[in-house]
C-alpha positions in Angstrom: -166.4 99.5 -69.0 -169.4 100.0 -66.7 -169.5 98.3 -63.3 -171.7 95.1 -63.5 -174.1 94.2 -60.8 -174.6 90.7 -59.3 -177.2 89.3 -57.0 -174.8 87.6 -54.6 -171.6 89.5 -55.2 -170.3 93.0 -54.8 -168.0 94.0 -57.7 -165.6 96.9 -57.7 -162.6 98.0 -59.7 -160.1 100.5 -58.4 -156.8 101.4 -60.1 -156.7 98.1 -62.0 -157.6 95.8 -59.1 -161.0 94.1 -59.2 -162.5 93.0 -55.8 -165.2 90.4 -55.8 -166.9 90.2 -52.4 -169.2 87.3 -51.7 -172.3 89.1 -50.4 -174.8 86.9 -48.5 -173.5 87.9 -45.0 -176.8 86.9 -43.3 -176.2 83.4 -44.6 -172.4 83.5 -43.9 -172.0 83.8 -47.7 -173.3 80.3 -48.2 -172.8 79.1 -51.8 -175.9 78.5 -53.9 -176.6 78.2 -57.7 -177.0 81.9 -58.1 -173.6 82.6 -56.5 -172.1 80.0 -58.9 -173.6 81.8 -61.8 -172.5 85.2 -60.5 -168.9 84.2 -59.9 -168.5 82.6 -63.2 -170.0 85.7 -64.9 -167.7 88.0 -62.8 -164.6 86.2 -64.1 -165.9 86.6 -67.6 -166.1 90.3 -66.9 -162.5 90.5 -65.4 -161.1 88.6 -68.4 -162.7 90.9 -70.9 -161.7 94.2 -69.2 -158.1 95.2 -70.1 -158.2 97.7 -67.2 -158.3 94.9 -64.7 -154.9 93.7 -63.9 -155.6 91.5 -60.8 -158.6 90.0 -59.0 -159.1 89.8 -55.2 -161.9 87.5 -53.8 -163.1 88.0 -50.2 -166.3 87.8 -48.2 -168.7 90.3 -46.6 -169.3 90.0 -42.9 -167.7 87.5 -40.6 -167.3 84.6 -43.0 -165.6 84.0 -46.3 -168.0 81.3 -47.3 -169.5 78.7 -44.9 -170.0 76.2 -47.7 -173.1 75.1 -49.5 -176.4 76.7 -48.6 -178.1 73.9 -46.6 -181.5 75.6 -46.5 -183.1 72.8 -48.6 -182.4 70.3 -45.9 -181.9 66.7 -46.8 -182.4 67.5 -50.5 -179.6 70.0 -50.6 -177.3 67.9 -52.8 -180.1 65.8 -54.5 -180.4 67.8 -57.7 -182.7 65.2 -59.2 -185.3 66.7 -56.9 -184.4 70.3 -57.7 -184.9 70.7 -61.5 -183.8 74.4 -61.6 -180.4 73.7 -59.9 -180.0 70.5 -62.0 -180.4 72.5 -65.2 -177.8 75.1 -64.1 -175.2 72.4 -63.5 -175.8 70.4 -66.7 -173.3 70.6 -69.5 -173.5 68.5 -72.7 -176.3 66.5 -71.1 -174.2 65.5 -68.1 -174.8 66.8 -64.6 -171.7 68.6 -63.2 -170.6 69.7 -59.8 -171.3 73.4 -59.4 -168.1 74.1 -57.4 -166.1 72.4 -60.2 -167.7 74.6 -62.8 -166.5 77.6 -60.8 -162.9 76.3 -60.1 -162.5 75.4 -63.8 -163.5 78.9 -64.7 -161.0 80.3 -62.2 -158.4 78.0 -63.6 -158.9 79.5 -67.0 -158.7 83.1 -65.7 -156.4 85.4 -67.7 -155.9 87.6 -64.6 -154.1 86.6 -61.4 -156.5 85.8 -58.5 -155.8 86.5 -54.8 -158.0 85.0 -52.0 -158.4 87.2 -49.0 -160.0 84.7 -46.6 -161.6 86.9 -43.9 -163.4 84.2 -41.9 -164.9 80.7 -42.0 -164.2 78.8 -45.3 -165.8 75.4 -45.2 -166.6 73.0 -48.0 -166.9 74.8 -51.3 -165.8 77.9 -49.3 -162.3 76.5 -49.2 -162.3 74.4 -52.4 -163.0 77.4 -54.5 -159.9 79.1 -53.1 -157.7 76.2 -54.3 -157.9 77.4 -57.9 -156.8 80.9 -56.9 -153.2 81.8 -57.1 -152.3 83.3 -53.8 -154.2 82.8 -50.6 -154.0 85.1 -47.6 -156.0 84.6 -44.4 -157.2 86.5 -41.4 -155.8 84.9 -38.3 -159.4 84.4 -37.3 -160.2 82.3 -40.4 -161.1 78.6 -40.1 -161.1 75.9 -42.7 -162.8 72.6 -43.2 -163.0 69.9 -46.0 -166.2 68.6 -44.4 -167.5 66.4 -47.2 -167.2 63.0 -45.6 -169.1 64.3 -42.6 -172.0 65.2 -45.0 -171.9 61.8 -46.7 -170.2 63.3 -49.8 -166.8 63.3 -51.5 -164.5 66.2 -52.2 -165.8 68.4 -55.0 -164.7 71.5 -57.1 -161.9 69.4 -58.6 -160.2 69.6 -55.2 -159.0 66.0 -55.5 -156.6 67.5 -58.2 -155.9 71.0 -56.6 -155.5 70.1 -53.0 -152.7 67.5 -53.2 -150.8 69.8 -55.6 -150.9 72.5 -52.9 -150.3 70.6 -49.7 -149.3 67.1 -50.6 -151.3 63.8 -50.5 -150.8 63.1 -46.8 -152.3 66.4 -45.6 -155.0 66.4 -48.2 -156.1 62.9 -47.1 -156.0 63.8 -43.4 -158.1 66.9 -43.9 -160.6 65.2 -46.1 -160.8 61.9 -44.1 -161.5 63.6 -40.8 -163.6 66.6 -42.1 -162.5 68.5 -39.1 -162.4 72.3 -38.8 -158.9 73.6 -38.4 -157.5 77.1 -37.7 -155.8 79.5 -40.0 -152.5 78.8 -38.3 -152.6 75.1 -39.4 -153.5 76.1 -42.9 -150.5 78.4 -43.0 -148.1 75.8 -41.5 -149.1 73.2 -44.0 -148.9 75.5 -47.0 -152.5 76.2 -47.8 -152.2 79.9 -47.3 -149.3 82.3 -47.9 -149.6 84.5 -44.8 -151.8 85.4 -41.9 -153.0 88.9 -41.0 -154.9 90.8 -38.4 -158.5 91.2 -39.7 -158.1 94.9 -40.6 -154.8 94.2 -42.3 -156.0 91.4 -44.6 -157.4 93.4 -47.5 -154.5 95.9 -47.5 -152.0 93.0 -47.6 -153.9 91.5 -50.6 -154.0 94.9 -52.4 -150.3 95.4 -51.8 -149.6 92.2 -53.7 -152.1 93.1 -56.4 -150.5 96.5 -56.7 -147.0 95.0 -57.1 -148.3 93.0 -60.0 -150.4 95.7 -61.6 -147.6 98.4 -61.5 -144.7 96.3 -62.6 -145.6 93.4 -64.8 -146.9 93.1 -68.4 -150.5 91.9 -68.2 -150.0 89.7 -71.3 -146.9 88.1 -69.7 -148.8 87.6 -66.5 -151.7 85.9 -68.3 -149.2 83.6 -70.1 -147.3 82.9 -66.9 -150.5 82.0 -65.0 -151.5 79.4 -67.7 -148.0 78.0 -67.9 -147.7 77.3 -64.2 -151.2 75.9 -63.7 -151.3 73.8 -66.9 -147.8 72.4 -66.4 -148.6 71.2 -62.9 -150.2 68.2 -64.6 -147.7 67.7 -67.4 -146.3 64.2 -67.8 -142.7 65.4 -68.7 -140.8 68.7 -68.6 -140.6 68.6 -72.4 -144.2 69.8 -72.4 -143.2 72.9 -70.4 -140.2 73.4 -72.6 -142.3 73.4 -75.8 -144.8 75.8 -74.3 -142.1 78.1 -72.9 -140.3 78.2 -76.2 -143.5 79.1 -78.1 -144.1 81.9 -75.6 -140.6 83.3 -75.8 -140.7 83.2 -79.6 -144.0 85.0 -79.6 -143.2 87.6 -76.9 -139.5 88.2 -77.6 -140.2 90.6 -80.5 -143.2 92.2 -79.0 -143.6 95.9 -77.9 -143.9 94.7 -74.3 -140.6 93.0 -74.4 -138.9 96.0 -75.9 -140.5 98.2 -73.2 -139.5 95.8 -70.5 -135.8 96.0 -71.5 -135.7 99.7 -72.2 -137.5 100.7 -69.0 -134.9 98.7 -67.1 -132.0 100.3 -68.9 -133.5 103.7 -68.5 -134.3 103.2 -64.9 -138.0 104.2 -65.2 -141.3 102.5 -64.5 -142.5 100.4 -67.5 -145.6 101.3 -69.6 -146.5 98.1 -71.3 -148.7 98.6 -74.3 -149.9 95.0 -74.7 -153.5 94.1 -74.1 -154.6 90.7 -73.0 -157.8 90.9 -75.1 -155.7 91.6 -78.2 -152.1 90.4 -77.8 -152.2 87.0 -76.0 -150.5 84.5 -78.2 -151.8 81.0 -78.6 -148.9 78.8 -77.4 -150.9 75.6 -76.9 -151.3 73.8 -80.2 -150.1 70.6 -78.5 -152.5 71.0 -75.5 -156.1 70.1 -75.5 -158.6 70.4 -72.6 -159.8 67.0 -71.4 -163.3 66.1 -72.5 -166.0 65.2 -69.9 -168.1 62.1 -70.3 
């Protein structure tokens, strides 16, 4: 598959690992409608490419993403006055939050997603990371859920994601105050997995991606990702049991399962033949996405 090009992103794939680099460094990678479109399209590309086993998201320059692009001034969030942006965010006749359109796309990703937060991550710059699976940070990174200080409310479905990750008390403190806090606090409160020197951040993210790509069945990883995320909102463990059972039934007789067992017994690296585009079973007949109205 050829390498796609995007206006606001750099996209590269090396040895099964796709790296998406937010690329508006002169604007501290501020998020605009084009970046929303580009990121959603990039996840469509990674899902469709069986050679991609894992996705890393990082930022160019000294910021990860400094939040929404405020160059429109007081009308930045007034999409009624900005028809082009309003159209890009409208689904089924309803105006939607652009950050939420992105996080819901990341939620549906068939590939694991690692955030390598290299600098400031404010507003949507941090809320987009909540839908990613593993978050690493430079020890120079800073975070801020600044919405109340801009006369807004949390967006990008962060009112669901953030309490799941750090608990209600921390989520409310960060969102009530809107203060900027250091990477150390983000680590201590469970928002990020680990802190790294700036030049060690991407190598650390790639090491985790490499562990996944070299040792795990891509189809099993895709199923696991959806099980963990979707079951975070389940009303009862029986929902997880039903989904797990369908998955085990579908995967137990697969070539991947046979290869996983035999490579272990023969003490050799696995060579899983399964393809996400072809072999991902549907284990969700009981599960329906909520409708938006």
